[in-house]
N, C-alpha and C positions, 0 to 999 in steps of 0.2 A: 153554765155547766156548775151544778151545786157541789158543795162539800160535804162529806160525811167522815165519820171516825175511821172507818176501814181504808178510804181513800188516802186521807192525811197520814195515817200510820204507814200505808203502803209507800206513799211518796217519801216519807222520812226514812224509811226502811232502804229505799234505792239511794237516796242521797247519802245516807250514813255509809252504804257500801262503797260508793264512789270515793268519798273522803277516806274511808279506811284504805283504799286500795292506793290512792294518790299520796298518802301519809307513808305508806309502805316503800313505794317508789322513789320519793324525794328523801326520805330519811335514811332508808337503808341502801338506796341506789343499787337495787338489786331487783331482777326481774325473773329470778329463778322460780319455776313452780306456777308461773303466770301465762296464760295463753293470749297472744296478741290477736289470734285468730277470732276468738270469741269476741274481743272488743271491736274487731273490725266488722263483725256479723252485727254487733249491737250498733255500731255507727251507721250501718246501712238501714237498719231498723228505724233509728231515730230520724235520719234525714228523710227517707221516704214517707215516714208517718206524719211528720210534723210539717209538711208543705202547707198545711192552713194558717201557718204563722203568716203566709203571705196574702190570704184572702179573707181570713175570718178572725175577729178579735173577740176572746171570750172573757178574760180578766187579765189583770196584771200578773197574779199568781201563775195562772196557766201559761202565759207567755214566757215568764221567767224560767219556769221548771223546763219547759221544752228547751229553750236555749241552753240552760245549764246542762242537760242531759247530752245535747249535741257537742258542746264546747268541751265538756270534761272526759267525754269518751275520745274525742279527736285528740286531745292531749295526752290521754293514756296510750293511744297506739303511736303517736308521735315519739313519746319517751321511750317506749320499747323498741320501737324501730330504728330511732336515729339519735336520740341523746345518749352521749357517753357520760359516766361510764356503764348507764344502765342497760343500753343495747348489748354491750359486749357480755353481760350476764345472761341475756336471753338464750336459752336453749332450742334451737330450732329442731334438733333432733328428737325432741320430746313432743314438739307441737306440730304434729304432721297431718292433722286431719284436713282433707282437701275441701275446704269450705265453700270456695267459689263453685266447685263441680258437684258436690253432694249436698250443699245446703242452699246456696243462692239459686242456683239453676232450677232444681227441681221445685222449690217453694215458689219461684216466679211462674213456672209452668202450671202449677197447681192453681195459683192466683189467677191466671189468665183463663184457664179453663172454666173454672167457677164464676169468674166475672162474666164469660161470654154466655154461660149457661143462664145467668140471672138477668142478662142485661140485652142479650141477643147482639147484634152487630153495633150497639150504641155504645161506644167505650167512653167511660169516664176515667180519665188517667189518674186523677187524684185518688178516687175511690179504689181503682186497681192497685196502685201503689199502697194504699193504707191496707187493703186486704193481704197483699204480699208481705207487709211488714208484720202482720199479726202470725202469719205462718211462719216466717222467719224467725220471729222472737222465740217461738215454741222451742225450738232446737239450737239457738244461738249458744247456750250454755254447754253444748256437747264437746267442743274443742276443750274447753277448760276441764272438764269432768274426766276426759281421757288423759290429759296432763297429770291431773291429781292422782288418778290410778297407776300411772307410770312412776311418780315420785313416791307414792305410798304415805310419805311423812313429809309436811310442809309446815312452815311456821304459822302462828297464830293469827296473824294480821290477814294472811291470805285465806284461811278457812273462815275467818269471821266474814270477810268480804263476800265469799260465796254463800255463807249462811244468810246474809242480809239480802242478797240478791234473790235468793229462793224465797225469803219470808215476804219480799215486796210483791212478787207475782201471786203468792197464796192470799195475801190481804186484798189484792185488787180483784181475785175471783168473788171474795166476799163484797167488796164494794159494787161490782156488776150486779150481782143478784139483789143487793140492797136496793140500789137505784132503780131496778125493773119493777120492784114492788112498791116503792115509795115516790117515784116521779112518773107523773102521768104520761110524759112524751118519751120516756125512755123504755124501750122493749128489750125483751130478751133476745140475745144475739149468741146462737148456739155454736157457731163456728168460733167465735171469741171464747166461749166457755171450753169448748173442746181444746183449743190450743193452750188455754191457760192452764187447765188440768194436765194436759200432757206434759207442759213445761214443769209444773209442780212435781209431778212423779219422776221426772228425771233427777230430781233432787232427793228422792226419798232415801236412797241408800247413804247418800252424803248425810242428811239430816240425822239418820239412825246413829252413825258413827260419831257424828258431832255432838249429840246430845249424850251419848256414851262417854266420850273423852271428857266432856265437862263435868259429868257427874262423878267420874273418877279422879277428876283434877289433874289429869296427865295431858300429854302431847297428843294431838290428833294424829291418827294413823289409820289406813286401811288395812284389812288383813291381807296376808299373802295366800297364794293358792294352797300353802301346806298349814294354814292356820284352821284349828278345828273350831 
């Protein structure tokens, strides 16, 4: 698996988003404004996508990054759910998206149907779970965006974490396109493109107000229904 600038920048953006969030949790010891449900979804995404850790070796970089994503996301979920005093500041009343019912279940159903349509009765479990992870990642940020809408104003570290998560996916779309045109054995994967674009579009409103707040040098905030 080759490296290019888009992939490297995307990976570093992803890693930086994780570092920012872990820093916020460990230093501030506060989970207010953070959706643990988003991170539970991302944990499911990484565990189901990276099963090839047990079957295929690509490179040390590839293996380390996959293990980093799984371990760091599991650590975030643990801290918000169980680690005091952080878990006491987590507001369950704001983080109410039914992620198992409205994200995991339908994404698995769609993945199973598309897998059966393309493979018939020959089921490749690893490929099925990989496809499921692609669909699920596209909407995993939804619980966090809903929490953001409810709080309206959140601290800088939290919005920076969300920004770098969005930037990671946008850069990875460019990485996939670059590889399709420059690597002889890499082909266009339109399901991946669609899910990547959908995921990036979910950030569009957030990106607009993020850039606007940075340009004005003020605190990030979303408009209320009464804002003109």
